[in-house]
C-alpha positions in Angstrom: 7.6 15.7 -95.9 10.0 15.7 -98.9 9.9 12.8 -101.3 12.3 11.2 -103.7 11.2 10.0 -107.3 13.8 7.2 -108.1 13.9 5.5 -111.4 16.1 2.8 -112.9 15.9 2.7 -116.8 17.3 0.9 -119.4 16.9 2.5 -122.8 16.0 0.4 -125.6 15.1 3.6 -128.4 17.5 6.5 -127.7 15.6 8.8 -130.2 12.2 8.4 -128.3 13.5 8.5 -125.0 14.9 11.7 -125.8 11.6 12.9 -126.9 10.5 11.7 -122.8 13.6 13.3 -121.3 12.5 16.6 -123.2 9.0 16.8 -121.9 9.2 15.2 -118.8 11.7 17.7 -117.1 9.4 20.6 -117.3 6.4 18.4 -115.9 8.6 17.4 -112.8 9.8 21.2 -112.4 6.0 22.5 -112.4 5.4 20.4 -109.6 8.3 21.8 -107.7 10.9 18.7 -108.3 14.2 19.0 -109.2 16.8 16.4 -110.3 19.6 15.7 -107.6 20.9 12.6 -109.8 20.4 11.8 -113.5 22.5 9.4 -115.3 25.4 9.8 -112.9 27.9 7.2 -112.3 26.6 4.4 -109.7 27.8 1.1 -108.2 25.3 -1.7 -108.6 25.4 -3.7 -105.5 22.0 -6.2 -105.7 19.1 -6.4 -108.1 18.6 -5.6 -111.7 21.3 -3.5 -113.3 19.5 -0.8 -115.1 22.3 1.5 -116.9 20.4 5.0 -116.1 19.5 5.9 -112.8 17.5 9.5 -111.8 16.3 10.8 -108.6 14.4 13.7 -108.3 13.4 15.3 -105.1 10.0 17.0 -104.7 8.3 18.7 -101.9 6.3 16.0 -100.7 5.3 12.4 -101.7 1.9 14.1 -103.4 3.3 16.3 -105.2 5.3 13.3 -106.8 2.5 11.3 -107.5 0.3 14.5 -108.7 3.3 15.0 -111.2 3.1 11.1 -112.2 -0.5 11.5 -112.9 -0.4 14.8 -114.6 -1.5 15.2 -118.4 2.2 16.6 -118.7 4.0 14.0 -117.5 1.8 11.2 -118.8 2.1 12.8 -122.5 6.0 12.6 -121.8 5.5 9.0 -120.5 4.0 7.9 -123.9 7.6 8.4 -125.6 9.1 6.0 -123.0 6.7 3.3 -122.4 7.9 1.6 -125.7 11.3 3.2 -125.7 12.6 1.7 -122.1 12.3 -0.7 -119.5 11.7 1.3 -116.2 11.3 0.7 -112.4 10.0 3.6 -110.5 9.2 4.4 -106.8 8.3 7.5 -105.0 9.8 7.5 -101.2 9.0 9.8 -98.6 12.3 11.4 -96.9 12.8 11.4 -93.0 14.0 15.2 -93.4 
């Protein structure tokens, strides 16, 4: 079953986060993922508001988790760790 990678982000260092984004995209694509929402308009109804919301779709929950744990994504994540506050979840879809 496909899975969604859902990230809610507050960027605290635009330059460093830009380096993350430049590396993260190819890592996500290498694992069969593609973005379906990235920094688009949103309405916060409950919980903590984060200015940036990203959704990527992967062929499976395992592919999404493999991407997260990959060397390429971890290299990208090194730039985001001190440049943002993030929540990230992977959710299997019912498709």
